[in-house]
C-alpha positions in Angstrom: 72.4 98.8 126.9 75.9 98.6 127.6 78.8 101.0 126.2 81.2 100.1 123.9 84.8 101.4 126.9 81.5 99.4 129.9 81.9 96.1 128.1 85.6 96.6 127.0 86.6 96.6 130.1 84.8 94.0 131.9 84.8 90.3 131.7 84.0 90.3 128.0 86.2 92.2 126.4 88.6 90.5 124.4 85.5 88.9 123.6 83.4 91.9 121.9 87.5 93.0 120.8 87.4 89.7 118.6 83.2 90.5 117.2 84.8 93.9 116.4 87.9 93.3 114.2 85.8 90.3 112.6 83.4 92.6 112.4 85.3 95.2 110.5 87.7 92.9 108.2 84.4 91.6 107.4 83.1 95.1 106.4 86.4 95.5 104.2 86.5 92.0 103.2 83.4 92.4 101.5 83.2 96.6 100.3 85.6 95.6 97.8 83.7 92.1 97.2 86.6 89.8 97.9 86.3 85.6 99.3 88.2 84.7 102.5 90.0 83.1 100.5 90.8 86.4 98.0 91.6 88.0 101.4 93.8 85.0 102.6 96.3 84.9 99.1 97.2 89.0 98.6 97.9 89.0 102.1 100.3 85.9 102.9 97.9 83.9 105.4 95.2 80.8 105.1 91.7 81.4 104.5 90.9 80.0 107.2 92.7 82.4 109.3 90.4 85.3 108.1 87.6 82.7 107.9 88.6 82.6 112.5 89.0 86.0 112.8 85.6 87.1 111.5 83.5 85.2 113.6 85.3 86.0 116.3 86.9 82.4 116.2 90.6 83.7 117.3 92.4 87.1 118.1 94.0 87.7 115.8 98.5 88.1 115.9 99.7 91.7 115.9 101.3 90.6 112.6 98.3 89.5 111.2 96.8 92.5 112.0 99.3 94.9 109.8 98.5 92.4 107.0 94.9 93.8 105.9 96.1 97.2 107.4 98.3 97.5 105.0 95.9 96.0 102.0 93.3 98.4 102.5 95.7 101.3 103.5 93.9 101.2 106.8 96.0 102.5 110.5 95.9 98.7 112.3 94.2 100.5 114.7 90.7 101.4 112.6 89.9 97.4 112.8 89.5 97.6 116.6 86.8 101.4 116.4 83.7 100.5 116.8 80.5 102.0 115.1 80.5 104.9 117.8 84.0 105.9 117.2 
């Protein structure tokens, strides 16, 4: 199994980051028992934006990373952390 670092710096690095951010966002959202639409309304984005991030369909823009991190009271960098870190 490849390490997080080796995947990050491979050609699939961008995909890995998209999956990681999406997985972390989904975890935080579900931990607070929020629907995608609930979270979207609270951070002023669309439910489709949340869905696309969680499903790794979109690489989030910086402001889209900042909004949920502020809402969840975490550092934006924490959305990029894997369980290994």
